[in-house]
Backbone as CSV, one residue per row, in Angstrom:
resi,resn,N_x,N_y,N_z,CA_x,CA_y,CA_z,C_x,C_y,C_z
1,MET,50.448,6.229,8.329,49.460,5.806,9.238,48.791,7.368,8.959
2,VAL,49.340,8.680,9.042,48.747,10.036,8.946,49.375,10.373,7.729
3,SER,48.979,10.810,6.954,49.354,11.573,5.590,50.162,12.929,5.960
4,GLU,50.917,13.359,5.397,51.672,14.724,5.187,50.809,15.625,5.049
5,ASP,50.070,15.695,4.237,48.670,16.615,4.169,48.055,16.907,5.081
6,ASP,47.386,15.316,5.602,46.635,15.568,6.753,47.300,16.124,8.260
7,ARG,48.506,15.874,8.431,49.352,16.231,9.646,49.517,18.015,9.598
8,SER,49.428,18.117,8.149,49.548,19.666,7.919,48.375,20.536,8.365
9,LEU,47.543,19.717,7.859,45.710,20.207,7.922,45.409,20.403,9.377
10,ILE,45.896,19.218,10.442,45.517,19.415,11.589,46.637,20.090,12.359
11,HIS,47.510,20.721,11.993,48.348,21.679,12.870,48.108,22.730,12.474
12,ARG,47.467,23.103,10.988,47.080,24.582,10.583,45.924,24.372,11.612
13,SER,45.331,23.865,11.575,43.717,23.720,12.504,43.917,24.342,13.502
14,VAL,44.820,23.601,14.339,45.431,23.321,16.033,45.758,24.740,16.254
15,GLU,46.449,25.168,15.247,47.396,26.517,15.571,46.463,27.726,15.383
16,SER,45.340,27.586,14.453,44.555,28.750,13.953,44.178,29.513,15.191
17,GLU,44.142,30.865,15.258,43.532,31.653,16.125,42.194,31.490,16.599
18,ARG,41.454,31.158,15.628,40.076,30.738,15.708,39.631,29.493,16.682
19,MET,40.948,28.544,16.508,40.639,27.198,17.078,40.877,27.345,18.718
20,GLU,39.767,27.022,19.642,40.054,26.834,21.078,39.651,25.619,21.271
21,LEU,40.941,24.752,21.495,40.610,23.030,22.011,39.376,23.113,23.110
22,ASP,39.737,23.851,24.311,38.698,23.986,25.169,37.287,24.193,24.936
23,HIS,37.027,24.808,23.898,35.864,25.044,23.446,35.306,23.734,22.474
24,PHE,36.077,23.530,21.553,35.900,21.929,20.990,35.517,21.175,21.739
25,VAL,36.028,20.874,23.140,35.939,19.577,23.791,34.380,19.905,24.271
26,ARG,34.007,21.057,24.868,32.585,21.023,25.412,31.660,20.952,24.266
27,LEU,31.921,21.511,22.836,31.300,21.275,21.696,31.146,19.910,21.556
28,PHE,32.251,19.029,21.591,32.111,17.612,21.202,31.443,16.679,22.265
29,TYR,31.408,17.305,23.544,30.288,16.186,24.357,29.124,16.583,24.132
30,ALA,28.910,17.903,23.904,27.464,18.149,23.579,26.855,17.670,22.293
31,LYS,27.584,17.382,21.547,27.013,16.819,20.214,26.924,15.458,20.119
32,PHE,28.011,14.752,21.127,27.760,13.500,21.530,26.733,13.072,22.166
33,PHE,26.464,13.685,23.204,25.348,13.336,24.036,23.893,13.583,22.885
34,GLU,24.266,14.364,22.214,22.844,14.667,21.372,22.404,13.841,20.869
35,ILE,23.493,12.983,20.124,23.374,12.195,18.984,23.318,10.481,19.646
36,CYS,24.052,10.348,21.047,23.692,9.603,21.909,23.409,9.731,23.080
37,PRO,21.881,10.003,23.341,21.759,10.263,24.856,21.954,9.316,25.768
38,ASP,21.960,8.063,25.338,22.002,7.114,26.197,23.095,6.738,26.808
39,VAL,24.401,7.250,26.504,25.606,6.796,27.123,25.929,7.949,28.043
40,ARG,25.065,9.080,28.065,25.112,10.363,29.136,25.014,9.866,30.469
41,ALA,24.465,8.766,30.833,24.277,8.186,32.142,25.648,7.650,32.567
42,VAL,26.583,7.203,31.844,27.782,6.665,31.948,28.729,7.558,32.549
43,PHE,28.570,8.904,31.889,29.562,10.297,32.658,29.381,10.788,33.745
44,PRO,29.954,11.436,34.337,29.726,11.957,35.599,28.963,13.231,35.204
45,ASP,28.284,13.767,36.371,27.541,14.921,36.080,28.451,16.232,36.282
46,ASP,29.173,16.107,36.390,30.403,17.572,36.141,31.714,16.674,35.379
47,MET,31.576,17.217,34.212,32.046,16.799,32.904,33.734,17.665,32.783
48,ALA,34.116,18.444,33.842,35.375,19.101,33.757,36.398,18.254,33.922
49,GLY,36.358,17.280,34.605,37.606,16.204,34.758,37.479,15.121,33.072
50,GLN,36.202,14.963,32.412,36.533,14.361,31.445,37.081,15.421,30.319
51,HIS,36.498,16.540,30.458,37.156,17.279,29.257,38.425,17.369,29.618
52,GLU,39.353,17.544,30.532,40.477,17.752,30.776,40.974,16.560,29.978
53,LYS,40.415,15.176,30.361,41.467,13.840,29.949,40.890,14.325,28.393
54,LEU,39.802,14.485,27.803,39.835,14.476,26.604,40.953,15.693,25.634
55,LEU,40.813,16.746,26.678,41.856,17.761,26.141,43.099,17.091,26.020
56,THR,43.622,16.545,26.941,45.203,16.255,27.287,45.231,15.243,25.977
57,SER,44.370,13.980,26.004,44.536,12.924,24.998,44.686,14.008,23.445
58,LEU,44.251,14.828,23.133,44.147,15.113,21.811,45.739,16.001,21.786
59,THR,45.978,16.959,22.942,47.207,17.465,22.970,48.238,16.832,22.442
60,HIS,48.301,15.399,23.365,49.401,14.301,23.124,49.287,13.881,21.409
61,ILE,48.077,13.490,21.150,47.897,13.169,19.777,48.575,14.045,18.693
62,ILE,48.338,15.298,18.902,48.372,16.326,18.004,49.989,16.273,18.057
63,GLU,50.548,16.386,19.507,52.057,16.499,19.432,52.926,15.637,18.850
64,ALA,52.649,14.084,18.913,52.950,13.147,18.473,52.251,12.567,16.666
65,LEU,51.677,13.303,16.005,51.703,13.220,14.563,52.770,13.281,13.618
66,ASP,53.803,13.934,13.982,55.250,13.803,13.549,55.999,12.793,13.726
67,HIS,55.557,11.781,14.520,56.726,10.643,15.341,55.623,9.350,15.332
68,PRO,55.143,8.713,13.819,54.464,7.592,13.960,54.663,6.728,15.277
69,GLU,55.828,6.204,15.616,55.922,4.950,16.715,55.155,5.676,17.955
70,LYS,55.217,7.207,18.345,54.891,7.568,19.883,53.294,7.810,19.418
71,LEU,52.812,8.227,18.414,51.408,8.154,17.995,50.560,6.912,18.305
72,SER,51.783,5.734,17.405,51.095,4.426,17.861,50.983,3.863,19.280
73,ALA,51.966,4.132,19.953,51.540,4.192,21.587,50.754,4.785,21.894
74,ILE,50.583,5.925,21.729,49.567,6.442,22.535,48.135,6.177,22.106
75,LEU,48.008,5.624,20.713,46.534,5.288,20.162,46.113,3.883,20.974
76,LYS,46.996,3.183,21.435,47.410,1.951,22.000,47.064,1.965,23.152
77,HIS,47.183,2.948,23.729,46.902,2.861,25.354,45.779,3.302,25.272
């Protein structure tokens, strides 16, 4: 599913001192709403809960990269 090189790159990126997942999540939604402004109305005004959900999902996915069966289950869910 995910190559060893890709897993390594993801782990190095996340573990980098420059990577702040909280900041990444905020930028992700800002860019998402910039590109797709029509979907903004589907999301709550206070995005804190949505940010937490995405952060939690990303964390679980990153942790499961080395376990394909676990990653597959997470992605299906």
